N, C-alpha and C positions, 0 to 999 in steps of 0.2 A: 504496499499500499504505497510507504514514504520511501523516500531516499534513502533512510539508515545511515547516512554521510558521518553520521558522529559513531562510527560503531567499528570504520576501517583507519590502518593508518596509526595505531598508536598501541602498543603490547605493555604499556608500563601496569606494572601491578597500584594496587593501593597502597601497601605498604613502602613500595619504593618512590610514589608520587609523594606520601603523607611525611616518609622521611627526611626526603631532599626540601619537603616546603620548612620541615620544621628546621632543619640545619641550615637551612639559608634564611630564615625570619622572615620571610617573602609568604605571603598566603596562595596558595595555586591556582594560577589561570588557564583557562583549558583552552588550548589553541584549535583543538576538533569541535568546540562549540561555543565561539566568540561570541561576545556580549555584546552584537550587533544584531542588525536586521535581520542579516542571513539566517540566524536562528531564530527569527521571529517568523517570517514567510519564508514560502517556497521560493519566491523569486527573489527575495534577498534587498527591496527596494520599500522603498518609505515607511521609516518607523518613527512614532514621536516617543516610542520606547524609552527612556533611563535605564542604567542597570544598577543596582545598588546590591554590596551585601549586607546581611542579616544586622552585624556591628552597627552598619550607619543606619538601619530604620530605629534601634533601639537599642538600650545602654546595655542589656544582659539578654543577648537569643540563648534558645532555649530547640531543641530539638521538639520536647514534649514537653511543655510549660507546668504542667501537672501530670497525673498517673494515666498510660496512654488511651486507658477505657475512658476516660471523660475529656478527650479530645474531642471539638466539634471544628468542623472544616464547611467553607461555604464557597461560592466561586461567582465570580464576575461574568462570567460569559454563558449565556443560556444554553451554546450549544455543546459547552464541553462538562452540561448540568450531571452527564454520565460519572462523570469522576469523582462527584460525592458518592456515590455508591459507593465504587469501589474501596475507597478510603475508610468506609461504613466497616466492610469486608474485613477489609485490615486491622484496623483496629480492636473487633471481635474476634481474630483469630491468629492468637502469638504465634500459635508453629507460621503460618503462613507467612505474616510480617517476618517472621524471622527469615525468611526464605527471600524475603524481596530488598529489604534492607536489614540484612548481616549483621550481627555486633552492634546494633545501633547503638547501645550504652554508650561504647568507645568512641564513639566517632561523636559525642555530644560536646559542646563546651563547656568547657572548665571555667571558673572564676578565676582570675588571677594568671590563666595562661593563654599562651595563643597558639591561635586554634591554625591548625593549615591551610584551610581554607579550601577541604577536598572532601566530598563524602562517596561512597559506595553503594549502589543499588545492583539488583539481579533480576534480570528478565527472562523469561523463558523462549528460547527461539530455536527451531530444526533439532527439537528434541534433546535441550540439554541448557543449563544456565547458565548464561552470560554476565560479565561481569562490566558493568557502565558507572564509568567515573565523571561526577559535574564537578564544575568551583560551585560557590555559592553567591554567583552573583547572581541574582532575580531580577526579573524584567519589572518597573514599575512605571508607571500612568500617574503622573498630577498627583505624585506622594503615595499611591495607593498600587499595592503588587495587580500585576496584568492578569492572572488569572484565578489559580486557586490560592485561598487565604485560610487560615486557623483565625478562627473567634477570638482566639488570647493573643491578642499584637506582638508577643515576644515568640512564640510556635510557628516552628519553620519548617518540620520536615513534611508535610503534606505539600508545600509549591516545593520544593526539594526532589519530593518524587516525581511531582508534574514537569518538572526542568528535567529529568531524567527519563522520563518516559516521553518527552517531547526530543529530547537527543536521540534517544532511541529509534523514534518515526522520521524524526529526519528534521522536523524543528516545529515550533508551538503550533503553528497553524495547521498539521495534518492531524491536530487532537480535532479538531471540528471535523473530518471527516470519520475517526472512526467510532468504534461504538461500545455499547459497556461488556457483551459478548467478547470482542477482539480481548479487549483489557483484559479482562478475567482471564482468558486463555492465556496472553503474556505474563500475567502475574501469578499463576496456578500452575501452569504445564500439564492442566488438564483438557477435554477434548468437551468443547459447549453444545450445547442443545439448544437453538434459538424456536420460540412458537409463537406463531400468530393468532393471539386468541379472538380476534375481529375477521379474520380469513375462515376461522376454523369452526364459527360457529358456536361457540361457547358458552361467549355472553345470553342465546337464550335455549340452550337446551341444557338440561339438569343433569342427563345422562352424562354429556362429557365433563362436566364440572364435576361431577363423583368420579370420573376416572381421570380428571386431572389431579386430584386432592389424593386420589389412592394412590397414585405414582411419585407424588411426592413424600405424601404422608411416608410411604415404602423409602424413597431414595434415604429422607433425613433419620429415620428411623434406622437404618442400618448402620451397625457400628464400624462396620469393618471400609466403609467408603466414607472419604472426605467429602462432602456436597456442600455445594452453596447456591442458592436459588435465588435468583434476582426478580422483580417486575417492573413493569413499565405501565402508567395511563395514561392515556391520551384521550383528552377531551375533544381535539379536532377531526379525530377520526371515528371512534366508537369505545364507550366505555365496557373495558374487561371485567372479567368476573371478580375482580381482586379490588379491595380497599385499603388503603395506605391506611394505620392505625398508629397513632403517634402514641396511646397509652393502653395498657395491658387492660381487658378486659371488655373496649371498647365493642357493641353492637348497633348493628344498623339493620332497621326490619326493611326497608325498601330501596328499588336501586335510584327514584328521584333522591332521595335524602341523601345518599351518598356520594351524590355529583356533587356537592356542593361541599363536601370536603376536603377539594380538590381543587374546586378553581382557587385561584390569584391572578392578579393584576399583572398582568405582560407576561406570565409562562403559563402555556397549556398543558404541563409531562410532570407529574412526581416520579421519585424513583423509590424503590425499596429493596433492603437484602435480609430473606429469610433465613433463618438461622434457628435449630429446635436447642433452647436453651431453659426456657422456663414454662412449665407447661400453663402458666397463666395470662401469659403475654401470648394475645389472640388477632387473627385475622380472620375473615367469612368469607366463603363462597357466597356469592348473590344472587338467592332469591327471596322469596317474600316467605317462605317455610320452611327453607332449611339453612341452617348454621356449620360450616365446617370451618373448625379450629386449627390452625398451623402459627408456631413461633413467626412473629415477621418482626425486622429491625426497621424503621422509618432513616431515610436519609435525605432530607428535605435541606439539611445546612441552614442556611437563613431565610430561607424563604417562609409564608405562615399561611395557615389554613383562612378560609372563609365558612360560616354558615353552620348553623347549630353545633357542630361536631368540630368546630377549631379549636386551636390549642389551648385558650383559655378555659373553655366551657369543660364544665364537671364530666367525667365519665359512668 
């Protein structure tokens, strides 16, 4: 799909780059993914983006401001909102996060110590995990990070991951051509199955809904498999028979009421990562008379829902 220009021409390991930067006292500068327009756009022209290191954006940068599980990520570019779901999957799967972001704690900023300015990520390509190194220059527009950012201003693991994945693809612009399933394959090494619910008739056929739920239940209950299930709701096409529920125990009795939970100004989609973690965290197959519980973790980032079941509403 992308140019993958940043994956060629450099055989330096993370340890070598880190040690050289610490020895010289100068933070790493990545020549294969430079801080200029060529790393933003395919044609490499016309960019008002500036580049700043985290130490220039806050006094005490951190990879994770608090615990990993409490991290919250948002995105300024609607076309790349799928990346928030990827971050949510990683946050709540420590084993998977360790594969994509190995030895994260060792890469952390330390108070009173110089940071080498290099970060190491790994992505799945042609049957193996490959190492992708990036410096910590991040794109900024009018003082705000260009794409992904954490709710905590001092937290930078997500924008660094996004930069590494942009390098993996070729540039930031190619993130807009990517999809949730593409990214999950690259960050899990697994095969992806994409199911179009609107085309398949699931929205109106209770039998198909039951088949889908049974399949999800089998996958998520199989302790021998590591399974990630995600869903997207598109109001521009058709309402799929799953509702994103931000609170455990949420129930909805009818499809028309659930429409209002997904609408927001300026965006017509909402994403969620489904994991079986707590039996009381529920999502429901939508018919007026049937409810099929499965664990679901919402990942709206900074978006908020409207309607009677919005975030502030009691459950």
